[in-house]
TIMI-293376 format. One record per residue: residue number from 1; residue in one letter; x, z, y of N, C-alpha, C in turn. Coordinates in steps of 0.05 Angstrom, whole numbers, plus 32768, in hexadecimal, padded with zeros to 4 digits. Each point is the difference from the previous one (the first is absolute). Layout:
REM residues N
ATOM  num  residuo   nxx   nzz   nyy  caxx  cazz  cayy   cxx   czz   cyy
ATOM  NUM        a     X     Z     Y     X     Z     Y     X     Z     Y
...
REM end
This chain:
REM residues 256
ATOM  num  residuo   nxx   nzz   nyy  caxx  cazz  cayy   cxx   czz   cyy
ATOM    1        m  8AD0  8365  8761  8007  8003  7FE4  801F  8003  7FFD
ATOM    2        k  8008  8013  7FEF  801C  8005  7FFB  8007  7FFD  7FE2
ATOM    3        i  8013  7FEF  7FFA  8009  7FFC  7FE4  801C  800A  7FFD
ATOM    4        f  8005  800F  7FEB  801B  800B  7FFB  800B  7FF2  7FE7
ATOM    5        i  8018  7FF4  8004  800D  7FF2  7FEA  8019  8010  7FF7
ATOM    6        v  8002  8005  7FE6  8019  800C  7FF6  800D  7FEB  7FEE
ATOM    7        t  801A  7FFB  8005  800E  7FEC  7FF1  8012  800C  7FEB
ATOM    8        d  8003  7FF2  7FEA  8016  8005  7FED  800E  7FE5  7FFD
ATOM    9        l  8014  7FFE  7FEE  800F  7FE7  7FFF  7FFE  7FF3  7FE5
ATOM   10        e  7FFD  800F  7FEB  8000  7FF4  7FE5  7FEA  7FEC  7FFC
ATOM   11        g  7FEA  8003  800E  7FE9  7FEE  7FFC  7FFF  7FEA  8014
ATOM   12        a  8015  7FFB  8010  7FFF  7FEA  8014  8003  7FE5  7FF2
ATOM   13        s  7FF8  7FEB  800D  8004  7FE5  7FF6  801D  7FFB  7FFB
ATOM   14        g  8006  7FF4  7FE9  801C  7FF8  7FFA  8012  8016  7FF5
ATOM   15        v  7FF6  8018  7FFD  8011  8017  7FF7  7FFA  8005  7FE2
ATOM   16        f  8016  8001  7FF0  7FFB  8004  7FE3  8017  800F  7FF2
ATOM   17        k  8015  8008  800E  8016  800E  7FF3  800A  8017  8011
ATOM   18        f  800B  8014  7FF3  8008  8018  800E  8017  7FFB  8014
ATOM   19        g  8010  7FEC  7FFC  8015  7FF9  8013  7FF5  7FF9  801C
ATOM   20        q  7FE6  7FF9  8001  7FF4  7FF9  801A  7FF5  8019  800F
ATOM   21        v  7FFE  8017  7FF3  7FF1  8016  800C  800F  801A  8002
ATOM   22        r  8018  8002  7FF5  800E  801A  7FFE  8016  8004  8014
ATOM   23        e  8011  7FED  8004  8018  8004  8010  7FFF  7FEF  801A
ATOM   24        k  7FFF  800E  8017  7FFC  7FF2  8019  8017  7FEE  8008
ATOM   25        q  8018  8006  7FF5  8017  7FF0  8006  8001  7FE6  7FF0
ATOM   26        n  7FEE  7FFE  7FEC  7FFE  7FE8  7FF0  7FF2  7FEA  800F
ATOM   27        p  800B  7FE8  8002  7FF3  7FEA  800F  7FE4  7FFA  7FF4
ATOM   28        l  7FFC  8005  7FE7  7FE6  7FFC  7FF4  7FEB  8012  800C
ATOM   29        f  8008  8019  8007  7FEE  8013  800D  7FF6  7FF5  801A
ATOM   30        h  8012  7FF6  8011  7FF9  7FF5  801A  7FED  7FE9  7FFC
ATOM   31        e  8005  7FEF  7FED  7FEE  7FE9  7FFB  7FE4  800A  7FF8
ATOM   32        a  7FFF  8015  7FEF  7FE7  800B  7FF7  7FF0  800B  8018
ATOM   33        m  800E  800D  8013  7FF2  800A  8017  7FF5  7FE9  8011
ATOM   34        e  800F  7FEA  8001  7FF5  7FE9  800E  7FE6  7FF6  7FF3
ATOM   35        y  8000  8001  7FE5  7FE8  7FF8  7FF2  7FE9  8012  8007
ATOM   36        l  8005  801A  8000  7FEB  8014  8007  7FF7  7FFC  801C
ATOM   37        m  8011  7FFA  8013  7FF8  7FFC  801C  7FED  7FE9  8002
ATOM   38        g  8004  7FEB  7FEF  7FEE  7FEA  8000  7FE5  8008  7FF5
ATOM   39        d  7FFF  8011  7FEC  7FE7  800A  7FF6  7FF1  8010  8015
ATOM   40        i  800F  8012  800D  7FF4  8010  8016  7FF4  7FEF  8015
ATOM   41        a  800F  7FEB  8008  7FF6  7FEF  8016  7FE5  7FF3  7FF8
ATOM   42        a  7FFE  7FF7  7FE7  7FE8  7FF3  7FF7  7FE8  8013  8001
ATOM   43        v  8005  8019  7FF8  7FEA  8014  8000  7FF8  8008  801D
ATOM   44        v  8014  8004  8011  7FFA  8006  801C  7FF0  7FEA  800D
ATOM   45        k  8008  7FE7  7FFB  7FF1  7FEA  800C  7FE3  7FFF  7FF5
ATOM   46        g  7FFD  8006  7FE7  7FE5  8000  7FF4  7FEF  8016  800C
ATOM   47        l  800B  8018  8004  7FF1  8016  800C  7FF9  7FFA  801D
ATOM   48        r  8012  7FF4  800E  7FFA  7FF9  801C  7FEA  7FEB  8002
ATOM   49        e  8001  7FED  7FEE  7FEB  7FEC  7FFF  7FE5  800C  7FFA
ATOM   50        a  8000  8016  7FF1  7FE7  800E  7FF8  7FF7  8013  8016
ATOM   51        g  800F  8002  8016  7FF7  8010  8017  800D  801B  8002
ATOM   52        v  8013  8007  7FEF  800D  801A  8001  8013  8001  8017
ATOM   53        k  7FFD  8014  8011  8011  8003  8018  8017  8013  7FFD
ATOM   54        d  7FFD  8014  7FED  8014  8015  7FFD  800B  7FFE  7FE3
ATOM   55        i  8019  7FF8  7FFD  800C  7FFD  7FE6  801B  800F  8000
ATOM   56        a  8003  8012  7FED  801A  800E  7FFD  800C  7FF8  7FE5
ATOM   57        v  801A  7FFB  8000  800E  7FF9  7FE7  8016  8014  7FFC
ATOM   58        l  7FFF  800E  7FEA  8013  8015  7FF9  8014  7FF5  7FEB
ATOM   59        d  8019  8003  8006  8016  7FF8  7FEE  8002  8015  7FE9
ATOM   60        g  7FF5  7FFA  7FE9  7FFE  8014  7FEB  8014  7FFE  7FEA
ATOM   61        h  8014  7FEE  8002  8012  7FFC  7FEA  801B  800E  8005
ATOM   62        n  8009  800F  7FEC  801C  800A  7FFF  8008  800F  801A
ATOM   63        g  7FEE  8011  800A  8006  8010  8017  7FFF  7FF2  801B
ATOM   64        g  7FF4  7FE9  8001  7FFE  7FF1  8019  8019  7FF1  8007
ATOM   65        n  8001  7FF8  8019  8017  7FF1  800B  8003  7FE4  7FF3
ATOM   66        n  7FE9  7FF4  7FF9  8001  7FE7  7FF2  7FF5  7FE9  8010
ATOM   67        f  7FF0  8005  8015  7FF4  7FEA  800F  8015  7FF0  800F
ATOM   68        i  7FFA  7FE7  8004  8012  7FEE  800F  7FF2  7FFA  801B
ATOM   69        p  8009  800C  8016  7FF1  7FFF  8019  7FFA  7FE4  800A
ATOM   70        h  8013  7FED  7FFD  7FFA  7FE5  800C  7FEC  7FF0  7FEF
ATOM   71        l  7FF8  800C  7FE9  7FEB  7FF2  7FEF  7FE5  800E  8003
ATOM   72        m  7FFE  8014  8011  7FE6  800D  8004  7FEE  7FEE  8011
ATOM   73        v  7FE8  7FFB  7FF6  7FEC  7FF0  800F  7FF1  8013  8013
ATOM   74        s  7FF7  7FF5  8016  7FF1  8010  8013  7FE5  8008  7FF6
ATOM   75        g  7FF5  8014  800C  7FE5  8009  7FF8  8000  8019  7FEF
ATOM   76        a  8018  800C  7FFB  8001  8018  7FEF  8016  8012  800B
ATOM   77        r  7FFF  801A  7FF8  8015  8013  8006  800E  8005  7FE5
ATOM   78        y  801B  8002  8001  8010  8003  7FE8  800F  801B  8000
ATOM   79        v  7FFC  800F  7FEB  800B  801B  7FFE  8016  8000  7FEA
ATOM   80        t  8019  8006  8007  8015  8000  7FED  8012  8018  8005
ATOM   81        g  8016  8003  7FF1  8012  8016  8003  7FF6  8018  7FF0
ATOM   82        a  8004  8018  800B  7FF8  8019  7FF2  7FEC  8010  8011
ATOM   83        p  7FE6  7FF8  7FFF  7FEC  800E  8010  7FFC  801C  7FF5
ATOM   84        p  7FF2  8012  8010  7FFC  801B  7FF7  7FF2  8003  7FE5
ATOM   85        c  7FEF  7FED  7FF9  7FF2  8000  7FE7  8003  7FE4  7FF3
ATOM   86        r  8002  7FFF  7FE5  8005  7FE6  7FF3  7FE9  7FED  8005
ATOM   87        k  7FE9  8009  8007  7FE9  7FEE  8006  7FF7  8005  801D
ATOM   88        w  8013  8004  8011  7FFA  8006  801C  7FEE  7FEB  800D
ATOM   89        g  7FEB  8009  800D  7FED  7FEE  800D  7FE7  7FFA  7FF0
ATOM   90        l  8001  8007  7FE6  7FE8  7FFC  7FEF  7FEF  8019  8003
ATOM   91        d  7FE9  7FFD  800D  7FEF  8017  8006  7FE3  7FF6  8002
ATOM   92        a  7FEE  8012  8008  7FE4  7FFB  8001  7FF8  7FEB  8014
ATOM   93        s  8012  7FF8  8012  7FFA  7FEB  8014  8001  7FE4  7FF3
ATOM   94        c  800A  7FFE  7FE8  8002  7FE6  7FF3  7FE6  7FF9  7FF1
ATOM   95        d  7FFA  7FE6  8000  7FE8  7FF6  7FF3  8005  7FF6  7FE4
ATOM   96        g  8019  7FF9  7FFA  8007  7FF5  7FE6  801E  8000  7FFB
ATOM   97        l  8007  8001  7FE6  801C  8001  7FF8  8006  7FE7  7FF0
ATOM   98        i  8017  7FF3  8007  800A  7FE9  7FF1  801B  8008  7FF4
ATOM   99        l  8002  7FFC  7FE5  8019  8005  7FF2  800D  7FE6  7FFA
ATOM  100        l  8015  7FF9  800E  800B  7FE5  8000  801B  8000  7FF2
ATOM  101        g  8004  7FEE  7FEC  8019  7FFE  7FF2  8004  8016  7FEC
ATOM  102        y  7FEB  800A  7FF4  8002  8016  7FED  8005  7FF7  7FE3
ATOM  103        h  8004  8013  7FEF  8007  7FFA  7FE4  7FF0  8012  7FEE
ATOM  104        a  7FFF  7FFA  7FE6  7FF2  800F  7FEC  800F  801A  7FF9
ATOM  105        m  7FF1  8013  7FF4  800C  8019  7FF9  8013  7FFE  7FE8
ATOM  106        w  800F  8015  7FFB  8014  8001  7FEB  7FF3  7FF7  7FE5
ATOM  107        g  800F  7FF0  7FF2  7FF8  7FF9  7FE5  7FED  7FE8  7FFD
ATOM  108        t  7FF8  7FF4  8017  7FEE  7FE9  7FFE  8010  7FE7  7FF7
ATOM  109        k  7FFD  7FF8  7FE8  8013  7FED  7FF3  8001  7FE5  800F
ATOM  110        d  7FEA  7FF7  800C  8000  7FE7  800E  8002  8005  801E
ATOM  111        g  8009  8017  8008  8003  8007  801C  801C  7FFB  800A
ATOM  112        v  8003  7FEE  8013  801B  7FFA  800B  800B  8018  800E
ATOM  113        l  8018  8009  7FF8  800E  8017  800C  7FEF  8019  8000
ATOM  114        y  7FF0  8004  7FEA  7FEF  8017  7FFF  800F  801A  8001
ATOM  115        h  7FF5  8014  800E  800A  801B  8001  7FED  8011  8010
ATOM  116        t  8004  801A  8000  7FF1  8012  8012  8014  8012  800E
ATOM  117        q  8002  7FFC  801A  8012  800F  8012  801E  7FF9  7FFB
ATOM  118        s  800A  8002  7FE8  801C  7FFB  7FFB  8003  7FEE  7FE7
ATOM  119        s  800F  7FEA  8004  8005  7FEE  7FE9  801A  8008  7FF1
ATOM  120        s  800E  8014  800A  8018  8009  7FF3  7FFB  8019  7FEF
ATOM  121        s  7FF2  8013  800B  7FF9  8018  7FF0  7FE5  7FFD  7FF2
ATOM  122        e  7FF3  7FE9  8004  7FE7  7FF8  7FF1  7FEB  8016  8001
ATOM  123        h  7FF8  8008  8018  7FEB  8014  8003  7FE5  7FF5  7FF6
ATOM  124        r  7FF0  8012  7FF5  7FE4  7FFB  7FF9  7FEF  8017  800B
ATOM  125        y  7FE9  7FFA  800A  7FEE  8014  800D  7FE5  7FFF  7FF3
ATOM  126        w  7FF4  8018  7FFD  7FE4  8003  7FF7  7FF2  8012  8013
ATOM  127        y  7FE8  7FF8  8008  7FEE  8010  8010  7FE6  8005  7FF1
ATOM  128        n  7FFA  8019  7FFA  7FE9  8007  7FF0  7FFF  7FF0  7FE6
ATOM  129        g  8018  7FFD  7FF4  8002  7FF2  7FE6  8001  7FE2  8001
ATOM  130        v  7FFE  7FF4  8017  8000  7FE3  8003  801C  7FF7  800B
ATOM  131        e  800E  7FF0  7FF0  801A  7FF6  8009  7FFB  7FED  8018
ATOM  132        s  8010  8005  8015  7FFB  7FF2  8019  801B  7FF6  800C
ATOM  133        g  7FFF  7FE9  800C  8017  7FF4  800D  8000  8003  801E
ATOM  134        e  8010  7FF1  800E  8003  8002  801D  7FE7  7FF6  800E
ATOM  135        l  7FF1  7FED  7FF4  7FE7  7FF8  800D  7FED  8018  8003
ATOM  136        a  7FFC  800E  7FEA  7FEE  8016  8000  800A  8017  8012
ATOM  137        q  801A  8004  8000  800B  8015  8011  7FFA  7FFA  801E
ATOM  138        a  8005  7FE8  8009  7FFB  7FF9  801C  7FE3  8002  8007
ATOM  139        a  7FEF  7FF6  7FEE  7FE3  8000  8005  7FF5  801C  7FFF
ATOM  140        l  800C  8012  7FEF  7FF7  801B  7FFF  8005  800F  801A
ATOM  141        y  8017  7FFB  800C  8006  800B  801B  7FED  7FF5  8015
ATOM  142        a  7FFB  7FE6  7FFF  7FEE  7FF4  8013  7FE4  800B  7FFD
ATOM  143        g  7FF8  8005  7FE7  7FE6  800A  7FFA  7FFB  801C  800D
ATOM  144        h  8015  800F  8003  7FFD  801A  800E  7FF5  7FFC  801C
ATOM  145        f  8006  7FEA  800D  7FF7  7FFA  801B  7FE7  7FEE  8000
ATOM  146        g  7FF6  7FFA  7FE8  7FE8  7FEF  7FFF  8006  7FE3  8004
ATOM  147        v  8019  7FF7  7FFB  8008  7FE4  8004  8000  7FF2  7FE5
ATOM  148        p  7FF1  7FEA  7FFD  7FFF  7FF2  7FE6  8015  7FEB  7FFD
ATOM  149        p  800B  7FFB  7FE8  8011  7FE9  7FFC  7FF0  7FE7  8000
ATOM  150        i  8007  7FEC  8010  7FF0  7FE8  8003  800E  7FE7  7FF5
ATOM  151        m  801A  8003  7FFC  800F  7FE8  7FF6  801A  8009  7FF4
ATOM  152        v  8008  7FF3  7FE9  8019  8005  7FF2  800C  7FE5  7FFA
ATOM  153        s  801B  7FFE  8004  800E  7FE8  7FF7  8018  8008  7FEF
ATOM  154        g  8007  7FEE  7FED  8016  8004  7FED  7FFE  7FEC  7FEA
ATOM  155        d  8009  8007  7FE8  7FFD  7FEE  7FEA  7FE4  8005  7FF3
ATOM  156        e  7FFA  7FF0  7FEC  7FE6  8002  7FF3  7FFB  801C  7FF4
ATOM  157        a  8014  800C  7FF5  7FFD  801B  7FF5  7FF9  8014  8015
ATOM  158        t  800C  7FFE  8018  7FFA  8011  8016  7FE3  7FFD  8009
ATOM  159        c  7FF7  7FE8  8001  7FE4  7FFA  8008  7FED  800C  7FEB
ATOM  160        r  8007  7FFE  7FE7  7FEF  800B  7FEB  7FFF  801E  8003
ATOM  161        e  8016  800D  8005  8001  801D  8004  7FEF  8008  8019
ATOM  162        a  8001  7FF0  8015  7FF0  8006  8018  7FE3  7FFF  7FFA
ATOM  163        r  7FF7  7FEC  7FF1  7FE4  7FFE  7FFA  7FF7  8017  7FEE
ATOM  164        k  8011  8009  7FEE  7FFA  8017  7FEF  7FFB  8019  8010
ATOM  165        f  8011  8006  8014  7FFE  8018  800F  7FEE  7FFF  8018
ATOM  166        f  7FFE  7FE8  800C  7FF1  7FFE  801A  7FE6  7FF0  7FFE
ATOM  167        g  7FFC  7FF3  7FE9  7FE7  7FF0  7FFD  8003  7FE3  800A
ATOM  168        k  7FEC  7FF0  7FFA  8001  7FE4  8005  7FFD  7FF9  801E
ATOM  169        a  7FF6  8012  8010  7FFD  7FFA  801D  801B  7FFD  800E
ATOM  170        c  8014  800E  7FF6  801B  7FFE  800C  800B  7FE5  7FFA
ATOM  171        v  8008  7FF1  8015  800B  7FE5  7FFD  801C  8002  7FF4
ATOM  172        t  8005  7FF0  7FEB  801A  7FFF  7FF4  800B  7FE4  8001
ATOM  173        i  801A  7FFE  8007  800D  7FE7  8003  801A  8000  7FEE
ATOM  174        a  7FFF  7FEF  7FEC  8018  7FFE  7FEE  8012  7FEA  800B
ATOM  175        v  8019  8008  8006  8013  7FED  800A  8014  7FF7  7FEB
ATOM  176        k  7FFC  800A  7FE7  8011  7FF8  7FE9  7FF3  800B  7FE7
ATOM  177        k  800A  7FF7  7FE9  7FF7  800A  7FE6  8018  800A  7FF0
ATOM  178        g  7FFF  801A  7FF9  8016  800C  7FF1  8002  7FF6  7FE3
ATOM  179        l  8018  7FFD  7FF7  8005  7FFA  7FE3  800D  8018  7FF3
ATOM  180        t  8015  800A  800C  800D  8019  7FF8  8006  8010  8019
ATOM  181        r  8010  8015  7FFE  8006  8010  8017  8010  7FF1  8015
ATOM  182        e  8011  7FED  7FF8  800F  7FF1  8012  7FFD  7FE2  7FFB
ATOM  183        a  7FE8  7FF7  7FFB  7FFB  7FE4  7FFD  7FE3  7FFB  8009
ATOM  184        a  7FFC  7FEA  800D  7FE5  7FFA  800B  7FFC  7FE2  8004
ATOM  185        i  7FE7  7FF9  8001  7FF8  7FE5  800A  7FFB  8003  801D
ATOM  186        l  8011  7FF3  8011  7FFD  8002  801C  7FEF  7FE9  800B
ATOM  187        y  7FF2  8006  8016  7FF0  7FEB  800D  800D  7FF8  801B
ATOM  188        p  7FFD  7FE8  8008  800C  7FF7  801A  7FF7  8011  8017
ATOM  189        f  8012  8005  8013  7FF9  8011  8017  7FE8  7FF4  800F
ATOM  190        e  7FFE  7FE6  8003  7FEA  7FF4  800E  7FE5  8009  7FF4
ATOM  191        e  8000  8002  7FE5  7FE7  8008  7FF3  7FFB  801E  8002
ATOM  192        t  8015  8011  7FFD  7FFC  801C  8001  7FF9  8009  801D
ATOM  193        r  800D  7FF5  8014  7FFA  8008  801B  7FE3  7FF8  8008
ATOM  194        q  7FF7  7FE9  7FF7  7FE5  7FF8  8005  7FEC  8012  7FF3
ATOM  195        a  8006  8008  7FE7  7FEF  8013  7FF2  7FFF  801B  800D
ATOM  196        l  8017  8009  800A  8001  801A  800F  7FF1  7FFF  801A
ATOM  197        y  8002  7FEA  800E  7FF2  7FFC  8019  7FE1  8001  7FFB
ATOM  198        e  7FF7  7FF1  7FEC  7FE4  7FFF  7FFA  7FF7  801B  7FF5
ATOM  199        g  8011  800D  7FF0  7FF9  801A  7FF5  7FFC  8015  8015
ATOM  200        a  8011  8000  8014  7FFD  8013  8016  7FE5  7FFC  800F
ATOM  201        r  7FF8  7FE8  8004  7FE7  7FFB  800D  7FE9  800A  7FEE
ATOM  202        r  8002  7FFB  7FE6  7FEB  800A  7FEE  8000  801F  7FFF
ATOM  203        a  8017  800C  8002  8002  801D  7FFE  7FF1  800E  8017
ATOM  204        v  8002  7FF4  8018  7FF1  800B  8017  7FE2  8000  7FFB
ATOM  205        a  7FF7  7FEA  7FF5  7FE3  7FFD  7FFA  7FF8  8013  7FE9
ATOM  206        a  8013  8007  7FEF  7FFA  8011  7FE9  7FFF  801E  8006
ATOM  207        i  8009  8008  8018  8003  801C  8006  7FE6  8010  7FFA
ATOM  208        p  7FE9  7FF7  8008  7FE7  8010  7FFA  7FFC  8005  7FE2
ATOM  209        r  800B  7FEF  7FEF  7FFC  8003  7FE3  8016  800F  7FF2
ATOM  210        c  8016  8004  800E  8017  800E  7FF4  7FFD  801E  8001
ATOM  211        k  8007  800D  7FEB  7FFD  801D  7FFE  801B  800E  8002
ATOM  212        t  8000  8017  800C  8019  8010  8001  8007  8009  7FE4
ATOM  213        y  8019  8003  7FFA  8009  800A  7FE6  8006  801D  8002
ATOM  214        k  7FF1  8010  7FF0  8003  801D  8000  8002  800B  7FE4
ATOM  215        v  800E  8016  7FFE  8003  800F  7FE7  7FF7  801D  8005
ATOM  216        r  7FF1  800B  7FED  7FF6  801B  8004  8016  8014  8004
ATOM  217        l  7FFD  8011  8015  8013  8015  8005  7FF7  801A  7FF3
ATOM  218        p  8013  8012  7FF8  801D  7FFC  8000  8008  7FEC  7FEA
ATOM  219        i  8015  7FF1  8006  8009  7FEB  7FED  8014  800D  7FED
ATOM  220        r  7FFB  7FFC  7FE6  8014  8008  7FEC  8014  7FE9  7FFF
ATOM  221        a  8018  8005  8008  8015  7FEC  8003  8016  8004  7FEC
ATOM  222        k  800B  7FE9  7FF6  8016  8001  7FEE  8013  7FE9  8006
ATOM  223        v  801A  8005  7FFF  8014  7FEB  8004  8015  8002  7FEA
ATOM  224        q  8008  7FE9  7FF6  8016  7FFF  7FED  8016  7FED  800B
ATOM  225        y  8019  8006  7FFA  8015  7FEE  8009  8019  8006  7FEF
ATOM  226        f  8012  7FED  8001  801A  8002  7FF1  8014  800F  8012
ATOM  227        e  800F  8011  7FF4  8015  800F  800E  801A  7FFE  7FF0
ATOM  228        v  8016  7FFA  800E  801A  7FFE  7FF2  800E  801B  8003
ATOM  229        v  8008  800C  7FEA  800C  801A  8000  8019  8000  7FEE
ATOM  230        g  8011  8014  8005  8016  8005  7FED  8017  7FEC  8002
ATOM  231        y  8015  8006  7FF2  8017  7FEE  7FFD  800A  8001  7FE4
ATOM  232        p  8001  7FE9  7FF2  7FF8  7FE6  800A  7FE3  7FFF  8006
ATOM  233        s  7FF8  7FEF  8012  7FE4  7FFF  800A  7FEC  7FFC  7FEA
ATOM  234        q  7FEA  800E  8002  7FE9  7FFD  7FEE  7FE7  7FFE  8011
ATOM  235        t  7FED  7FF2  7FF6  7FE7  7FFC  800E  7FEA  8010  7FF2
ATOM  236        r  7FF1  800F  8010  7FEA  800F  7FF5  7FE7  7FFB  8011
ATOM  237        i  7FE9  8004  7FF5  7FE6  7FFD  800E  7FF8  801B  800C
ATOM  238        v  7FFC  8001  8019  7FF7  8018  800E  7FE2  7FFD  8007
ATOM  239        t  7FF1  8015  7FFB  7FE3  8000  8006  7FFA  8018  8012
ATOM  240        r  7FF2  7FFA  8016  7FF7  8015  8012  7FE2  7FFE  8004
ATOM  241        q  7FF3  8016  8002  7FE3  8001  8004  7FFA  8013  8017
ATOM  242        g  7FE9  7FFB  800D  7FF8  8011  8016  7FE4  7FF8  800A
ATOM  243        k  7FF8  800C  8015  7FE6  7FFB  800C  8004  7FF6  801D
ATOM  244        i  7FF0  7FED  8007  8000  7FF6  801C  7FE5  8008  800C
ATOM  245        t  8002  8010  8015  7FE8  8009  800E  7FFD  7FF5  801C
ATOM  246        d  8016  7FF4  800A  8000  7FF6  801B  800B  7FE3  8000
ATOM  247        l  7FF0  7FED  800B  8008  7FE4  8001  8007  7FF7  801C
ATOM  248        s  8004  8013  8012  8004  7FF9  801C  801C  7FF5  8005
ATOM  249        n  8013  8003  7FEC  801B  7FF6  8002  8006  7FEF  7FE8
ATOM  250        y  8008  7FE8  8004  8005  7FEE  7FE9  8014  800C  7FEC
ATOM  251        g  8014  800F  800A  8013  800C  7FEF  7FF5  8013  7FEB
ATOM  252        n  7FE9  800C  8007  7FF3  8012  7FED  7FF7  7FF2  7FE6
ATOM  253        i  7FFC  7FE6  8002  7FF7  7FF1  7FE9  8016  7FFA  7FEC
ATOM  254        t  8019  7FFE  800A  8016  7FF9  7FEF  8014  8017  7FFB
ATOM  255        n  7FFE  8015  8010  8012  8017  7FFD  7FF0  8019  7FFE
ATOM  256        f  7FF7  8006  7FE8  7FEF  8018  7FFC  800E  8014  7FEE
REM end
């Protein structure tokens, strides 16, 4: 059995403000990555306990280069840096997808650090008329290879979004509860790591019940975002539309 984990940072235990996730030279960023490494360790241990022998963990936040090598637990392979594809290694050989440390889509009022792709230009995406966030984007790419999402972790809003798109069979683990975009009720690491460990074990058992996430092709796609133009600077909303006919490259889902 092979499980593929994609990580983000906004949905990790203990993370609730943009200062923790944007600037790598900020000490808060390094601390947040330590928090995420603890979450990863709990999930890897849970998967190993459930009998999974092949575990890949992809560094999916801010272009990679975020993992802390001395905090990597044994039993998994860790992919970071700038691989040939943004979801390199996610293919038909995988039995399940785990989205770890994720966040809710743009505009989710109780979603901690909510955004889709960019929190500065505030991108919004629609596929066949359905607004979709990064959870759906990752699962849509995995669905091309027949790989189902089996577990999602983040705040309660993220878990709610996961159940909406993936169904109740997908295991969801809330490691905090959002109040506003940069305010949350945090839970002690001892509790969140135990929940992630147990959730990973349940996710393996849930694989037969989890369904791949697919959207009918060709996909009618639309993206909106803010663009700063002119002097003095002005902000305008840019809208682009197109069709997606090929899901073999993750970039096709976000750059059409």
